C-alpha positions as CSV (number, residue, x, y, z in Angstrom):
1,M,-38.0,0.3,-21.1
2,V,-36.1,-2.5,-19.4
3,E,-38.6,-5.0,-17.9
4,S,-36.4,-6.6,-15.2
5,E,-33.1,-6.8,-13.6
6,R,-30.4,-9.1,-14.9
7,C,-27.7,-10.5,-12.6
8,W,-24.4,-12.2,-13.5
9,R,-22.9,-14.2,-10.8
10,V,-19.9,-16.5,-10.0
11,P,-20.9,-20.2,-10.6
12,L,-21.2,-22.1,-7.3
13,V,-18.5,-24.5,-8.2
14,Q,-15.8,-21.8,-8.1
15,P,-15.8,-21.0,-4.4
16,V,-16.0,-24.8,-3.6
17,V,-13.0,-25.6,-5.8
18,K,-11.0,-22.7,-4.2
19,A,-11.9,-23.8,-0.7
20,L,-10.8,-27.4,-1.5
21,G,-7.6,-26.0,-3.0
22,A,-7.0,-24.0,0.2
23,A,-7.6,-27.1,2.3
24,A,-5.2,-29.1,0.2
25,L,-2.5,-26.4,0.5
26,A,-3.1,-26.4,4.3
27,V,-2.4,-30.1,4.4
28,V,0.8,-29.6,2.3
29,A,1.8,-26.9,4.8
30,L,1.2,-29.3,7.7
31,L,3.2,-32.1,6.0
32,S,6.0,-29.7,5.3
33,A,6.6,-28.9,9.0
34,G,10.3,-29.4,8.7
35,D,10.7,-27.0,5.8
36,A,10.0,-23.4,6.9
37,V,9.9,-22.1,3.3
38,G,7.5,-24.8,2.2
39,V,5.2,-24.1,5.1
40,A,5.3,-20.4,4.4
41,F,4.6,-20.7,0.7
42,A,1.8,-23.3,1.1
43,G,0.3,-21.3,4.0
44,I,0.3,-18.0,2.1
45,A,-1.2,-19.7,-1.0
46,A,-3.9,-21.4,1.2
47,V,-4.8,-18.1,2.8
48,G,-5.0,-16.4,-0.6
49,L,-7.2,-19.1,-2.1
50,L,-9.4,-18.9,1.0
51,A,-9.7,-15.1,0.6
52,F,-10.8,-15.5,-3.0
53,A,-13.3,-18.2,-2.0
54,A,-14.7,-15.9,0.7
55,R,-15.1,-13.1,-1.9
56,D,-17.1,-15.4,-4.1
57,V,-19.4,-16.3,-1.2
58,L,-19.7,-12.7,0.1
59,A,-20.3,-11.1,-3.3
60,P,-21.4,-13.8,-5.7
61,V,-23.3,-11.4,-7.9
62,R,-20.5,-9.5,-9.7
63,L,-22.7,-7.4,-12.0
64,A,-26.4,-6.5,-12.2
65,A,-28.3,-4.3,-14.6
66,D,-31.7,-2.7,-14.5
67,A,-33.5,0.3,-16.1
68,E,-31.4,2.7,-14.0
69,G,-27.9,1.3,-14.8
70,V,-25.6,-1.3,-13.5
71,V,-24.4,-2.3,-10.1
72,A,-20.8,-3.6,-10.2
73,V,-18.7,-5.2,-7.5
74,S,-15.5,-3.2,-6.9
75,G,-12.7,-3.9,-4.5
76,F,-13.1,-7.0,-2.4
77,A,-16.9,-7.0,-2.1
78,S,-18.3,-3.4,-2.2
79,R,-20.9,-2.5,-4.8
80,T,-21.0,0.6,-6.9
81,R,-24.1,1.8,-8.8
82,V,-23.4,3.3,-12.2
83,P,-26.2,5.0,-14.1
84,W,-26.5,4.3,-17.8
85,A,-25.7,8.0,-18.6
86,E,-22.3,7.7,-17.0
87,I,-21.3,4.6,-19.0
88,E,-19.2,5.6,-22.0
89,A,-18.5,2.2,-23.4
90,I,-19.3,-1.5,-23.0
91,R,-16.8,-3.6,-24.8
92,V,-15.0,-7.0,-24.8
93,D,-11.3,-7.0,-24.6
94,D,-9.7,-9.9,-26.5
95,R,-6.1,-10.8,-25.6
96,R,-4.0,-13.6,-27.0
97,R,-1.1,-14.8,-24.9
98,F,0.9,-18.0,-25.0
99,G,-1.7,-19.5,-27.4
100,L,-4.6,-18.8,-25.1
101,T,-7.3,-16.2,-25.7
102,S,-8.9,-14.3,-22.8
103,R,-12.0,-12.2,-23.1
104,L,-12.9,-9.6,-20.5
105,L,-16.0,-7.5,-20.3
106,E,-15.1,-3.8,-19.7
107,I,-17.5,-1.2,-18.6
108,D,-15.9,2.2,-19.0
109,T,-17.2,5.3,-17.2
110,G,-14.3,7.5,-18.3
111,D,-13.2,7.8,-14.7
112,R,-13.3,4.1,-13.8
113,L,-13.0,0.9,-15.7
114,Y,-14.9,-2.2,-14.4
115,V,-13.5,-5.4,-15.7
116,F,-15.2,-8.9,-15.5
117,S,-14.1,-12.3,-16.7
118,S,-16.3,-15.1,-17.7
119,Y,-15.5,-16.6,-14.3
120,D,-17.0,-13.6,-12.7
121,L,-20.1,-13.6,-14.9
122,G,-20.9,-17.2,-15.3
123,V,-21.3,-16.6,-19.0
124,P,-19.0,-15.7,-21.9
125,A,-18.0,-12.0,-21.7
126,Q,-19.4,-11.3,-25.2
127,D,-22.8,-12.6,-24.2
128,A,-23.0,-10.3,-21.1
129,A,-21.8,-7.4,-23.2
130,G,-24.5,-7.9,-25.8
131,E,-27.2,-8.1,-23.2
132,L,-25.9,-5.0,-21.4
133,R,-25.9,-3.1,-24.7
134,R,-29.5,-4.1,-25.4
135,M,-30.5,-3.1,-21.9
136,R,-28.7,0.2,-22.2
137,L,-30.3,1.0,-25.5
138,S,-33.8,0.0,-24.2
139,A,-33.3,2.1,-21.0
140,T,-32.0,5.2,-22.7
141,G,-34.2,5.0,-25.8
């Protein structure tokens, strides 16, 4: 039996950096007042970064697990409970592009695929995957 709940969350520094980036882009937009295209691009980028920062503040816990299953953030900030019995696979997808390797945690239910990066989880994806597998094994016996 799983003793407790485990949560993976966005590190606090991420929304702060995104908000600071949005503020910097807003300043660029203001300084580009004579250039309509520059104002538009900087303004759109600032709003986008601010939206991502807001998501990090509204839904900092991206993934939680307990004896019943997992709760995953989907969409902008809604949460979906997935029982252990509905989870077909927990895996880490390794991709190498342009000399960089990205690792994403995937929780596959057959109908839906929940994907989390280490930025979402605050830990490497393989660490979260290992812990989820242990919790699933403990909960399902």
